[in-house]
KOLDRENKE-656533 format. One record per residue (C-alpha): x negated, y negated, z negated; residue in one letter. Coordinates in steps of 0.001 Angstrom, whole numbers, padded with zeros to 6 digits, always signed. Example, Ala and Ser with C-alpha at 12.3 -4.5 7.8 and 13.67 -1.06 7.14 Angstrom:
// residues 2
-012300+004500-007800A
-013670+001060-007140S
END
This chain:
// residues 558
-200695-088338-156117M
-198638-090208-153799A
-196673-088597-151242D
-197932-090225-148236W
-196660-087456-145733L
-192996-088015-147266G
-193382-091862-147023Q
-194566-091392-143420A
-191682-089310-142573A
-189422-091513-144227D
-190885-094679-142339A
-190503-092868-139144W
-186923-091997-139785E
-186120-095762-140525R
-187973-096780-137101G
-190980-098660-138957D
-193686-097677-136674R
-196462-099591-138260E
-195670-098056-141662A
-195701-094657-140016T
-199199-095253-138758I
-200675-096419-141847K
-198904-093946-144274L
-199686-090891-141987S
-203466-092081-142042Q
-203281-092252-145867S
-201756-088506-145661A
-204660-087202-143306I
-207443-089041-145753C
-205859-086981-148546E
-205403-083696-146533N
-207314-083893-143164P
-205815-080378-142122R
-202267-081128-142302D
-200791-080897-138751A
-197679-082628-139639K
-199461-085865-140547A
-201141-085872-137141Y
-197737-085498-135335K
-196411-088559-137420L
-199542-090480-136611L
-199018-089724-132815G
-195385-090683-133060N
-196296-094005-134366G
-199014-094717-132052L
-196992-093536-129219Q
-193858-095817-130207A
-196321-098721-130699S
-197822-098123-126694G
-201194-096864-127646N
-200749-093637-125673L
-204475-092750-125555E
-204767-092567-129196A
-201561-091009-129690A
-202621-087927-127575E
-205614-087531-129613K
-203756-087343-132744A
-201299-084655-131440Y
-204341-082588-129754Q
-205944-082631-133082L
-202738-081741-134921G
-202473-078862-132163L
-205911-077564-133182T
-204545-076946-136743L
-201504-074842-135828T
-201048-071215-134511S
-199273-069479-131921D
-195654-069360-132154G
-195644-072126-134869D
-192351-074520-134493Q
-194696-077359-135362L
-197046-076388-132494R
-193982-076354-130011G
-193221-079859-131397E
-196839-081045-130727L
-196708-079602-127166L
-193386-081418-126560A
-195001-084791-127681N
-197899-084138-125510L
-195784-083787-122576G
-193886-087013-123521G
-197096-088944-123877V
-198556-087826-120667N
-195214-088425-118709Q
-195440-092110-119913R
-198979-092329-118949S
-198193-090983-115389G
-199811-087959-115735H
-196826-085775-114764W
-198305-082436-114076D
-199856-082401-117226R
-196503-083279-118800A
-194976-080424-117033V
-197523-077920-118316E
-197023-079216-121929F
-193387-079019-121513Y
-193320-075689-120327A
-195669-074390-123143Q
-193560-076121-125618A
-190335-074588-124469I
-191814-070960-124801A
-192263-071637-128360I
-189112-073607-129267V
-186632-072808-126651P
-183996-074701-128582D
-185609-078077-128872L
-183344-080190-126670V
-185441-083516-126310P
-188186-081443-124337I
-185314-080535-121686Y
-184326-084060-121593F
-187618-085821-121149N
-188637-083192-118475W
-185383-083563-116345A
-185539-087416-116703K
-189211-087416-115383G
-187680-085193-112327L
-184855-087529-111951E
-187172-090664-111792D
-189020-088732-109245R
-185843-087828-106925Q
-186328-084268-107746E
-182782-083754-108659L
-182509-080251-107919D
-185395-079287-110097R
-184002-081601-112830A
-180501-079807-112579I
-182713-076468-112869A
-184318-077702-116071V
-181128-078597-117615L
-179474-075323-116773E
-182421-073780-118469K
-181422-075985-121448A
-177942-074919-121243A
-178646-071322-121260K
-181189-071666-124357S
-178563-074232-126247C
-175113-073272-124865P
-173581-075217-127956A
-175390-078326-127469E
-172740-080697-125699G
-175064-083428-124710T
-176901-080850-122428V
-173840-080094-120706W
-172796-083748-120487L
-176224-084545-118616Q
-175914-081492-116509L
-172560-082489-115462G
-173779-085962-114511R
-176767-084509-112535L
-174474-081959-110615R
-172155-084901-109611C
-175320-086674-108555E
-175731-084360-105719V
-172057-083823-105092E
-171637-080551-106646N
-168366-081397-108267F
-167099-078008-109024D
-170316-077477-111014G
-169970-080848-112545G
-166288-080048-113553R
-167418-076779-114979Q
-170271-078919-117039A
-168247-081665-118279Y
-165355-079674-119321A
-167730-077539-121636T
-169291-080602-122947A
-165732-082055-123602S
-164898-078803-125530Q
-168313-078974-127447L
-167553-082684-128506M
-163920-082958-128900P
-163990-086387-130586G
-166087-088155-127941Q
-164842-089560-124787A
-167891-089513-122549E
-167456-086016-121321A
-163648-086607-120539L
-164385-089863-118437F
-167113-087804-116668G
-164388-084904-115891L
-161887-087487-114896A
-164350-088932-112495H
-164834-085420-111136V
-161386-084847-110872W
-161034-088034-108640F
-163934-086808-106189Y
-162330-083527-105907L
-159167-085641-104968E
-156855-084273-107688E
-155774-087467-108758F
-153153-086274-111189S
-155835-084240-113200Q
-157910-087446-113228A
-155057-089459-114572I
-154375-086721-117198A
-157942-086668-118326T
-158461-090249-118256G
-155495-090855-120565K
-157147-088348-123002R
-160327-089975-122798A
-158840-093540-123288L
-157114-092399-126340D
-159978-091722-127902I
-162214-095007-126553D
-159652-097617-125181P
-162706-100025-125096T
-164277-098615-122017S
-163824-101086-118918A
-164964-098469-116432A
-162807-095875-118004G
-159612-098021-117323W
-160783-099100-114032A
-161258-095552-113021N
-157925-094593-114437Y
-156286-097424-112414G
-158071-096434-109280V
-156698-092795-109676A
-153074-094341-109848H
-153878-096176-106861Y
-154757-093211-104809E
-151257-091739-105558L
-149748-095075-104482G
-148766-096205-107785Q
-149871-099627-107258V
-148089-101324-110225D
-149678-099010-112842E
-153069-099296-111105A
-152764-103084-111328E
-151909-102998-115163R
-154919-100531-115851C
-157417-102578-113785L
-156384-105766-115499G
-156866-103899-118892R
-160333-103354-117635S
-161198-106743-116807L
-159565-108023-120077A
-162444-106095-121769L
-165207-106948-119475D
-164420-109976-117068A
-167501-109370-115088S
-166654-105733-114069Y
-166768-106285-110268D
-165552-102623-109352D
-162185-103603-111098A
-162120-106916-109514R
-162617-105386-106005W
-159992-102764-106587A
-157466-105297-107609L
-158262-107249-104168A
-157323-104468-102541N
-154001-103765-104409I
-153203-107686-103818W
-154150-107328-099906L
-151959-104057-099774H
-148950-106295-100903R
-149821-109011-098546G
-151147-111581-101176E
-153931-112397-098880L
-154883-115609-100611D
-156113-114061-103901R
-156681-110665-102075G
-159605-112213-099753F
-160632-114131-102726G
-161104-111170-104839G
-162626-109092-102183F
-165859-110967-102309E
-166487-108719-105480A
-167613-106149-103103R
-170795-107832-102994R
-172144-106436-106388S
-172524-102795-105475R
-170680-101945-102234V
-171674-104742-099539L
-174331-107331-101058P
-174721-110417-099261A
-177463-110085-096252P
-180894-111349-097082D
-181129-114210-094753L
-183171-117392-094876P
-180291-119802-094826V
-177502-120680-096952P
-174027-118930-096931E
-171257-120777-095686W
-168909-122265-098444D
-166021-123271-095994G
-167282-126765-095536G
-167748-129014-092536D
-169229-127065-089483L
-169443-130070-087151T
-172562-129938-085295G
-173575-126523-087065K
-174759-123227-085914T
-173317-120464-088090I
-174358-116994-087764L
-171388-114388-088303V
-173362-110985-089533Y
-171598-107756-089284G
-172178-105383-092378Q
-169107-103685-092523S
-167355-100921-090358G
-166799-101490-086789L
-163079-101610-087175G
-163485-104485-089734D
-165522-106353-087191M
-163034-106065-084444V
-160129-106963-086717Q
-162025-110128-087852F
-163299-111016-084477A
-160214-113201-084005R
-161628-115514-086334Y
-164634-116534-084300L
-162626-119099-082287P
-161439-120766-085481L
-164985-121281-086399L
-165856-123032-083139Q
-162843-125143-083684R
-164354-126275-086684R
-167104-127832-084788G
-169587-124815-085029A
-171670-123072-082531T
-170942-119544-083345V
-173674-116704-083085K
-173105-113035-083907V
-175107-110212-085147A
-173413-106727-084893V
-174252-103244-084279P
-175148-102395-080396K
-171582-100922-079661P
-170100-104375-080170L
-172724-106508-078581V
-171083-106728-074928R
-167418-106698-076315L
-168155-109722-078231L
-170352-111188-076099G
-167612-111677-073698A
-165603-113982-075997M
-165439-117716-074889D
-165933-118896-078676S
-169353-117013-079041V
-172628-118484-078086G
-174955-115494-078615V
-174789-111937-079711V
-177759-109902-080916V
-178180-106430-081731D
-178219-106777-085672R
-180224-103515-086003D
-182914-104666-083782Q
-184148-107683-085900G
-183622-111271-085174F
-184909-114438-086289S
-182643-117092-087962C
-185392-119760-086967E
-185552-118731-083613T
-181612-118682-083061L
-181168-122043-084762G
-179072-121013-087531I
-177879-123410-090248D
-175764-121161-092426C
-174117-117741-092316F
-170955-115719-093204T
-169879-112159-092807T
-166721-110753-090930F
-165186-109884-094265L
-165621-113201-095837S
-164247-115371-092883V
-160508-114696-093430P
-160376-116354-096965R
-161040-119732-095596F
-158595-119405-093012F
-155617-117038-094009T
-153688-117317-097542R
-150701-115504-096329S
-149307-113296-093430P
-147877-116152-091711A
-151478-117742-091380E
-152918-114731-089568I
-154306-115698-086170P
-152028-114304-083557Q
-153809-115247-080212S
-153701-111937-078918I
-155445-110288-076998P
-158525-112087-078103Y
-160972-109238-076764L
-161365-108486-073281S
-161132-105261-071236A
-163616-106889-068665T
-166693-106797-071088A
-168249-103859-069101S
-168896-104062-065104D
-167690-100121-065304W
-164418-099396-063503Q
-163278-096046-064615P
-161179-093986-061909T
-158484-091564-063895L
-158986-088147-062389P
-155017-087652-062852Q
-153404-091018-061919P
-149889-089759-061986D
-148122-089587-065350G
-148246-091335-068766L
-151801-092155-069365Q
-152490-091630-073346V
-155706-092300-075186G
-156450-090350-078345I
-158723-090706-081248A
-158605-088060-083949W
-161560-088742-086357A
-162400-091688-088551S
-165941-093170-088548G
-168229-091163-090858K
-170384-093242-093549Q
-173129-091832-095907N
-171381-092451-099033T
-169050-090445-101282L
-166224-092976-100701D
-166939-092917-096959G
-167095-088958-096698D
-163768-089037-098690R
-162146-091324-096206D
-163626-089563-093118Y
-161952-086245-094583R
-158578-087997-095274N
-157987-090075-092110R
-159379-087563-089551S
-156505-085114-088016C
-157567-081824-086459P
-157795-082097-082862L
-155863-079152-081826A
-153109-080130-084094E
-152727-083567-082738M
-153194-082321-079029A
-150699-079637-079151E
-148219-082229-080688A
-148295-084476-078080I
-149130-082511-075099A
-146028-083115-072961L
-145428-082510-069193P
-146264-085444-067399G
-148678-086939-070230V
-152220-087086-069483V
-154528-086992-072664L
-157670-088924-072770H
-160555-088439-075300G
-161594-091800-076789L
-163535-090182-079511Q
-167350-090825-079428V
-169915-089441-081700G
-170173-085630-083007P
-166545-085352-083152D
-166087-085588-079530A
-167473-082084-079226A
-164440-080672-080590H
-162988-081019-077133L
-165019-078077-076449R
-163422-075897-078774N
-159889-077053-077581L
-157914-073594-077145P
-155961-073247-073655D
-153767-074372-072351P
-154278-077678-074183L
-156272-080378-072147S
-157865-083606-072950V
-159936-085670-070413E
-163564-085864-071977P
-164964-089577-071528W
-167515-089471-074233S
-170281-089307-072097D
-169432-092274-070075R
-168355-094455-073198L
-171725-096057-073891T
-170145-098819-076209D
-167004-100276-076925L
-166967-102584-073906A
-166596-099300-071795D
-164024-097961-074164T
-162007-101392-073582A
-162441-100798-069838A
-160772-097295-070072L
-158123-098481-072425M
-157155-101046-070149A
-156185-097994-067572K
-153924-096383-070084L
-150154-096946-071153D
-150687-095921-074984L
-153384-095167-077549V
-152780-092821-080378I
-155217-092456-082871A
-156196-092145-086635V
-157615-095058-088654D
-160767-095731-086872T
-162141-098545-084528V
-160101-097134-081647V
-156829-098492-082714P
-158345-101848-083716H
-159768-102342-080244L
-156389-101318-078514S
-154600-103533-080758G
-157066-106558-080214A
-156386-106004-076470L
-152550-105989-076939A
-152182-102516-075715L
-149378-100419-077121P
-151132-098526-080145T
-149887-095677-082479W
-151992-095571-085665I
-151691-092233-087821L
-152207-092942-091350L
-153081-091025-094407P
-150830-090805-097591H
-152718-093700-099179M
-153993-096024-096391P
-156381-098700-096101N
-155119-102204-097626W
-154542-103664-093991R
-151824-101183-093242W
-149846-102004-096611Q
-147125-099647-097578L
-143919-098444-096328H
-144048-100370-093204R
-144035-099115-089437D
-145208-102337-087954D
-148320-104605-088819C
-149233-108226-089442D
-152382-107811-087639W
-151350-106331-084218Y
-147939-106875-082586P
-148101-104104-080452K
-148913-101657-083158M
-146698-098927-084627R
-147706-097038-088011L
-146828-093421-088667F
-147528-092285-092118R
-148082-089251-094013Q
-145345-088433-096484T
-147840-085957-098383K
-151379-085979-098674P
-153268-084056-096045K
-150245-083019-094477N
-150475-083954-090690W
-147591-081630-089640S
-144658-083938-090261K
-146248-086962-088992I
-147251-085361-085683L
-143648-084132-085470A
-142290-087707-085348K
-145080-088783-082981V
-144030-086009-080734R
-140408-087214-080762R
-141331-090747-080302S
-143414-090007-077636L
-140601-088287-075676I
-138639-091544-076055E
-141556-093688-075021F
-141831-091597-071922K
-138253-091868-070747K
-138457-095915-071020K
-141988-095986-069332S
END
């Protein structure tokens, strides 16, 4: 007598679904009450995409099992999988719950259940399922691995660290958990730990392009740019199409002032960070613009757009009619530029056809066509006007040194954006106390939620509140024109005062954005800007003490 069931099981193991179906059918003909044969038949049918027939096979097998039977739990789990694939999610969940009650250590049940919840964007429930799996199967490293990944998805990095650490202990010869753990250390801003863990992972798997890139970026965050460049080069040697590494390399080149390849490499941002806008006209390739109308589209931060607005006159000199689409805070400010024909509110919608647009570019893409070295940075400053607003502010305390301040960076709804906000922002009370000198009047240039910090400023510190009257950056420019000095963290404020050719002091985190380079106290982009740098991450006290001493000297000379 042929062992049809054993042959069907072998066929399933080697991935031959057609043979699985035929052999399991033969096994059923020989013994129609063998539940295992129905399970194998259902597996083959499901793999072939015949979900309805697969469910029937599993249901028939289920009638041949008893409560608490291991095989019954497996059939229930498979019924959950079939219903999940068929789109019957509620039924799938019922089957999964019944299966787990019988076989709580059957890991694929949890994985399928959690995957379904993840696909439905129910991440908290998916995490709860995996946490249940970790409790039932504490020695299963893959469970902890997936739990770490999902916890990081919801920005529970402490929980992610714990899960990845457990996975790495349970799977000591595998690199995936260590790569995940290094990633967690990065977002916890423990860069030395990220480097140490990343090295352990790369010792196991030196072929990971993503691993080398993340390892390099951790070095970059500690200011170790040469080592970062080497690691990112290894990443690209493994995968020349890995744009995350190319974009990170571009930041290093820009940090060094290697603007030609830096701005060229910066286009790698398009793959994930800032895709090209979806517009019905071609993107400008640097060619002839004579007689053409070009739209310059603002898709980056407000500071980027203010910094690179200096290139708009250069586009006009190429023969173009320049039109601009930017967020509302910039509409009046850029609309006052002689080189700009029309400015539209990007977020209100617009028609390229109505505007007569022939091609487009973005603020971040323009510099690569004009600036190959710092010597070629346009230096026609001021290039923005303080008269873009019809508002003429009256200072309530006209006597004394008038100093505008901004203490918080702009917030972006991304992990990296949130980290930048935390690192760049300085506590208002700490800043105000450092620069509160007799004869110095402080003016709040901050807008948005962080402007409310003024309400909690302790006595006797005083900062003039202006946020309610600053409706856009044209109003901010009008106020700045009344000031003697602007002191701000890295946000749009110092870009604006720099573009207006006003004395500006910028307070930078330990590892600043590429445009401020490294180790310098001056700036190629704004001739009247002075740079103050943290000597240690998150330490504002030393930098503010230096600002205070400098302000005393500035006041004496004013």
